[in-house]
C-alpha positions as CSV (number, residue, x, y, z in Angstrom):
1,M,-56.8,-15.7,87.5
2,K,-57.0,-12.6,89.8
3,H,-56.6,-13.1,93.4
4,T,-59.6,-11.5,95.3
5,Q,-58.4,-9.5,98.3
6,T,-60.2,-8.2,101.4
7,I,-59.0,-4.4,101.3
8,L,-59.8,-1.6,103.9
9,I,-59.8,1.8,102.6
10,T,-60.3,5.0,104.9
11,G,-61.9,8.5,104.0
12,A,-64.0,6.4,101.5
13,S,-67.2,8.7,101.7
14,R,-65.8,11.0,98.9
15,G,-63.0,12.0,96.6
16,I,-60.2,9.6,96.2
17,G,-61.3,7.1,98.9
18,R,-64.8,6.4,97.0
19,L,-63.5,6.4,93.8
20,T,-60.8,3.8,94.7
21,S,-63.4,1.7,96.8
22,L,-65.7,1.5,93.8
23,A,-62.8,0.7,91.6
24,L,-61.6,-2.1,93.8
25,A,-64.9,-3.5,94.2
26,A,-65.5,-3.5,90.4
27,S,-62.2,-5.4,90.1
28,G,-63.8,-8.1,92.3
29,H,-62.2,-7.5,95.4
30,K,-64.1,-7.3,98.9
31,V,-63.8,-3.7,99.9
32,Y,-64.7,-2.2,103.3
33,A,-65.2,1.5,102.8
34,G,-64.2,3.3,106.0
35,M,-65.9,6.6,106.7
36,R,-66.9,8.6,109.8
37,D,-70.8,9.1,111.2
38,I,-72.3,6.7,108.7
39,S,-75.5,7.2,110.2
40,G,-75.2,11.0,110.6
41,R,-73.5,13.3,108.0
42,N,-72.3,10.7,105.8
43,E,-75.8,8.5,105.6
44,D,-76.2,9.5,102.4
45,A,-72.7,8.5,101.1
46,A,-73.0,5.2,102.6
47,S,-76.6,4.5,101.5
48,N,-75.6,5.2,97.9
49,M,-72.6,3.0,98.2
50,R,-74.8,0.2,99.4
51,A,-77.2,0.7,96.6
52,K,-74.5,0.9,93.9
53,A,-72.9,-2.4,95.6
54,Q,-76.5,-4.3,95.4
55,M,-77.4,-3.1,91.9
56,E,-73.9,-4.1,90.4
57,G,-73.3,-7.0,92.6
58,L,-70.1,-5.5,94.3
59,N,-68.7,-6.9,97.6
60,L,-68.8,-3.2,99.1
61,I,-69.3,-2.5,102.7
62,P,-69.5,0.8,104.2
63,L,-68.0,0.5,107.7
64,E,-67.9,2.8,110.5
65,L,-64.4,4.3,111.0
66,D,-63.0,7.5,112.8
67,V,-59.2,7.2,112.4
68,T,-58.8,10.0,115.2
69,D,-60.3,7.4,117.6
70,E,-57.9,4.3,118.7
71,Q,-60.5,2.2,119.5
72,A,-62.6,2.8,116.5
73,C,-59.4,1.7,114.5
74,Q,-59.2,-1.5,116.6
75,T,-62.7,-2.2,116.3
76,A,-62.9,-1.9,112.7
77,I,-59.7,-4.3,112.2
78,D,-61.4,-6.8,114.7
79,E,-64.6,-6.9,112.7
80,I,-63.0,-7.1,109.2
81,E,-60.4,-10.1,110.8
82,A,-63.6,-12.0,112.2
83,N,-64.9,-12.5,108.6
84,G,-61.9,-13.2,107.1
85,P,-58.0,-11.7,106.9
86,L,-57.5,-8.4,105.9
87,D,-55.0,-8.6,102.9
88,V,-54.6,-4.7,102.2
89,L,-54.9,-1.6,104.0
90,I,-55.2,1.7,102.4
91,N,-54.7,4.8,104.7
92,N,-56.4,7.4,102.5
93,A,-58.3,9.7,105.0
94,G,-56.7,13.3,105.2
95,V,-57.4,16.9,105.6
96,M,-55.5,19.7,103.3
97,P,-55.3,23.0,105.5
98,V,-54.3,26.1,103.1
99,G,-53.1,29.6,104.2
100,L,-50.2,31.3,105.7
101,T,-48.5,28.9,107.9
102,E,-47.5,31.0,111.1
103,A,-51.4,31.9,111.3
104,F,-52.7,28.3,112.2
105,T,-53.2,27.9,115.7
106,M,-51.5,24.9,117.4
107,D,-55.0,23.4,117.9
108,Q,-55.5,23.4,114.3
109,A,-52.1,22.0,113.8
110,K,-52.7,19.1,115.8
111,D,-56.1,18.3,114.6
112,V,-54.5,18.0,111.2
113,F,-51.7,15.6,112.6
114,D,-54.7,13.7,114.5
115,V,-55.9,12.7,111.1
116,N,-53.2,12.6,108.4
117,V,-50.4,11.3,110.6
118,Y,-51.7,9.6,113.9
119,G,-54.8,8.4,111.9
120,I,-52.4,6.3,109.9
121,M,-50.4,5.2,112.9
122,R,-53.6,4.0,114.7
123,L,-55.1,2.2,112.2
124,T,-51.5,0.5,110.9
125,R,-50.9,-0.3,114.5
126,A,-54.2,-2.4,114.5
127,A,-53.8,-4.0,111.2
128,L,-50.3,-5.0,111.4
129,P,-50.1,-8.0,114.1
130,G,-52.8,-10.0,111.8
131,M,-50.5,-9.3,108.7
132,R,-47.3,-10.1,110.7
133,A,-48.8,-13.5,112.0
134,R,-49.9,-14.5,108.4
135,K,-46.3,-13.0,107.0
136,S,-48.4,-11.1,104.1
137,G,-50.1,-7.8,103.5
138,L,-50.0,-4.5,101.8
139,V,-50.2,-1.2,103.5
140,I,-50.8,1.7,101.0
141,N,-50.3,5.3,102.7
142,L,-51.8,8.2,100.8
143,S,-49.0,10.8,101.0
144,S,-48.6,13.8,98.6
145,S,-46.2,15.4,96.2
146,A,-46.4,17.7,99.2
147,G,-44.7,15.4,101.3
148,R,-41.7,15.9,99.3
149,F,-41.0,19.6,99.2
150,G,-42.5,22.6,101.3
151,M,-44.9,24.6,99.6
152,P,-45.8,28.4,100.4
153,Y,-49.4,28.5,102.2
154,F,-49.5,24.4,102.6
155,G,-46.8,24.3,105.3
156,I,-48.9,22.4,108.0
157,Y,-50.4,19.9,105.2
158,C,-46.6,19.6,103.9
159,A,-45.3,19.0,107.4
160,S,-47.9,16.4,108.1
161,K,-47.2,14.5,104.8
162,W,-43.4,14.5,105.1
163,A,-44.1,12.9,108.6
164,V,-46.2,10.3,106.5
165,E,-43.4,9.9,104.2
166,A,-40.7,8.9,106.8
167,Y,-43.3,6.5,108.8
168,G,-44.1,4.9,105.8
169,E,-40.3,4.5,104.6
170,A,-39.2,3.2,107.7
171,L,-42.2,0.7,108.1
172,H,-41.2,-0.2,104.5
173,N,-37.8,-1.5,105.7
174,E,-38.8,-2.9,109.1
175,L,-41.7,-5.2,107.9
176,E,-39.8,-6.3,104.8
177,T,-38.9,-9.7,106.6
178,F,-42.3,-10.5,107.3
179,G,-43.6,-10.3,103.7
180,I,-45.2,-7.1,104.2
181,D,-45.1,-4.4,101.7
182,C,-45.3,-0.7,102.6
183,V,-45.8,1.7,99.9
184,L,-46.3,5.4,99.4
185,I,-48.5,6.9,96.9
186,E,-47.7,10.8,96.0
187,P,-50.6,12.4,94.0
188,S,-50.1,16.2,93.1
189,G,-53.2,18.3,92.7
190,H,-56.3,16.2,91.9
191,G,-59.8,17.3,91.3
192,T,-61.5,16.5,94.5
193,D,-63.2,18.5,97.1
194,L,-60.0,18.9,99.4
195,V,-59.7,22.5,97.7
196,S,-63.4,23.5,98.6
197,T,-63.2,21.8,102.0
198,A,-59.4,23.5,103.0
199,P,-59.5,24.7,106.6
200,A,-58.4,28.2,106.8
201,P,-56.1,29.7,109.5
202,Q,-57.8,31.2,112.5
203,D,-55.0,33.7,114.0
204,T,-56.6,36.7,112.4
205,K,-54.0,38.8,114.3
206,R,-51.0,37.0,112.7
207,L,-53.1,37.0,109.1
208,D,-53.4,41.1,109.5
209,A,-49.6,41.3,110.1
210,Y,-49.0,39.7,106.8
211,G,-51.1,42.4,104.7
212,D,-51.9,41.5,101.2
213,L,-49.9,38.4,101.4
214,A,-52.7,36.8,103.6
215,A,-54.9,36.9,100.1
216,G,-52.5,34.4,98.8
217,R,-54.6,31.5,100.1
218,D,-57.8,32.7,97.9
219,R,-55.2,33.0,94.9
220,L,-53.8,29.6,95.3
221,L,-57.0,28.0,95.7
222,G,-58.6,29.6,92.8
223,M,-55.7,28.7,90.7
224,F,-55.9,25.0,91.7
225,G,-59.6,25.3,91.1
226,H,-59.2,26.6,87.6
227,M,-57.0,23.9,86.8
228,F,-59.3,21.2,88.0
229,E,-61.6,22.5,85.8
230,T,-59.7,22.7,82.8
231,D,-57.1,20.0,82.9
232,L,-59.5,16.8,83.1
233,S,-57.0,14.5,82.0
234,G,-54.2,15.4,84.4
235,T,-56.0,16.2,87.4
236,D,-58.8,13.3,87.3
237,A,-58.7,11.7,90.7
238,N,-59.5,8.2,88.9
239,N,-55.9,8.2,88.1
240,V,-55.0,7.8,91.7
241,A,-57.5,5.3,92.0
242,A,-56.0,3.6,89.0
243,S,-52.5,3.7,90.4
244,I,-53.6,2.1,93.7
245,S,-55.2,-0.6,91.9
246,R,-52.1,-1.4,89.7
247,L,-50.1,-1.6,93.1
248,I,-52.4,-4.1,95.0
249,E,-52.5,-6.6,91.7
250,M,-48.5,-6.1,90.9
251,S,-47.2,-9.5,91.2
252,G,-43.3,-8.4,91.5
253,A,-41.7,-6.2,93.6
254,R,-43.6,-3.0,94.4
255,P,-41.8,0.7,94.5
256,I,-41.5,2.3,97.9
257,R,-43.1,5.3,96.1
258,V,-45.6,6.0,93.2
259,Q,-46.1,9.7,92.1
260,V,-49.3,10.2,90.6
261,G,-50.4,13.2,88.2
262,H,-48.4,16.6,87.6
263,D,-44.8,15.8,88.4
264,M,-44.0,19.2,90.2
265,G,-40.3,17.7,90.3
266,V,-41.1,14.9,92.5
267,S,-40.0,12.2,90.5
268,A,-36.6,13.8,90.0
269,V,-36.1,14.2,93.8
270,N,-37.2,10.5,94.3
271,E,-34.7,9.2,91.9
272,A,-31.9,11.4,93.2
273,V,-32.5,10.3,96.5
274,A,-33.2,6.6,96.2
275,P,-29.6,5.2,95.6
276,I,-28.3,7.2,98.6
277,Q,-31.3,6.0,100.7
278,A,-30.8,2.4,99.7
279,K,-27.0,2.5,100.2
280,L,-27.6,3.7,103.8
281,I,-30.3,0.9,104.5
282,E,-27.9,-1.8,103.0
283,M,-25.3,-0.6,105.6
284,L,-27.7,-0.6,108.7
285,K,-29.4,-3.8,107.8
286,P,-26.8,-6.3,109.3
287,V,-26.8,-3.9,112.4
288,Y,-30.5,-3.8,113.0
289,R,-30.9,-7.6,112.0
290,G,-28.2,-8.7,114.3
291,E,-26.1,-10.0,111.6
292,A,-23.0,-7.6,112.1
293,A,-20.3,-9.1,113.6
294,G,-20.7,-9.1,117.6
295,G,-24.4,-8.3,117.0
């Protein structure tokens, strides 16, 4: 019999977050669908989700949550924990800027990291004390295939996802003794509105200095848009939702990384690096756990 779990997912108003919320609730889990501005710009998304939950008998609850607000993150976790322990945290909220890397202003770069990196840190820090006390839990961080290489015109996005990879990998090892899993999902391009809503660089002087190369953003977005329209099986965002569901319901040891969609060479990178990193971690464990001689 499947164990019903309490799950919080961020960025649930659209895209992968919405699809995953619906899939997990349909599987019988209790799902808190975190989204910003439920009474404003996401009012329709929240209302539609409530209506679907009522119609299909789903335990699916839209929850006001802005990952850029530390107090909002803590309030959301407190509200969930007051009604029962949080079993799974899915850090999905994110933004994908596209354009010449140099032409993004520092304020733009900070805004991206505020959501993609610090948002994950804020919410994970709020959730972990309860999980550590119970010695159980699962944290799933939505990284990207772009978190394993630097792609032209995606420099700021790739940098933020590389940071997520490092943060998640460190937590994976630090939380092991508490019975908590921390896993990274690495989707490649999927058909969501990340492409249509991708922020563009704002430093026009820097853009002009690149001449025709500045148009590379539109060419790449056009290429991805065409791919999403024609390659419906390989770029279907439901694939990511299904991978997240399998991770949650997995009974054995979970992998630290799961790549989803077009490979883009990422699986080869992961497979090549994994044994090297594992050897280093095994060497360090006796030291940071105080098991080394004189530790």
